[in-house]
N, C-alpha and C positions, 0 to 999 in steps of 0.2 A: 440542417441537425444545429438544435438548440447547446448551448452550453450546458446546461444541465442534462441531458441526456450524454454529451461528450463524457460529463464527468462519471455518469451513470458506466458507465461501456469502459472505461479506464481504468474503475475499479475490478469490472467481470474483467477483461485483460492478467490485471496485477494474481488476479485468481486464478488462471488460466481456465475461467469460461467466455468467454470471450466469441461470440461462435464466426465461423471464419464471414459468414454473410458481412458480417458487422466489418469486418478489419479498416477495408475499402475508405467507408464512408465515414470513422473513426480518424484515420491518415487527412481524407484530406481538410477535412474539420482543424486539423493538429496545424497539418498547411498553411492554412486560410486564420488561425487564430491565437493570437498571441496572448491573449489570456489565460486557455489551456493548453495551451505550450508551456505556457510556466505553471500552473495548477501539475503540470504531467512534472515536470524536474522538482518540486518541489515534493512529489509522494514517493521520487526515486529517491529521492536524499532521507526523505523517512524510511521507507523499505530496508537503506544500506546504515541506518543509524540501526534498527532492529536487527537486522545479520551479526551484524557487527559488536553485540553488544553481549557482556560475557552474563552467561547463567545466573542465577541465583541460587545461591544451596544453600538449604538449611545449616543452623549448625545441630553439632552431635548433642546438647545438653538436653537432657529430656524434662518433661513437665515434673514430675515427681521432686529432681534435683532443687527445679528452681522452686518451690511450692515452700521445701524447706530450708 
């Protein structure tokens, strides 16, 4: 497996779309490839940041009020 394919499979895994048939191949690649392991860690860290982010709540001021 090439790194490009592994990164696509990692994205599918994060989305919950990774077929069972690809799990073993991806895990074997990750065991042998430090670059893809690092990529997986970075993606996990980014995902964690988004999960912890406070959702944006728009203000209650109306457009009419702003225009006045």
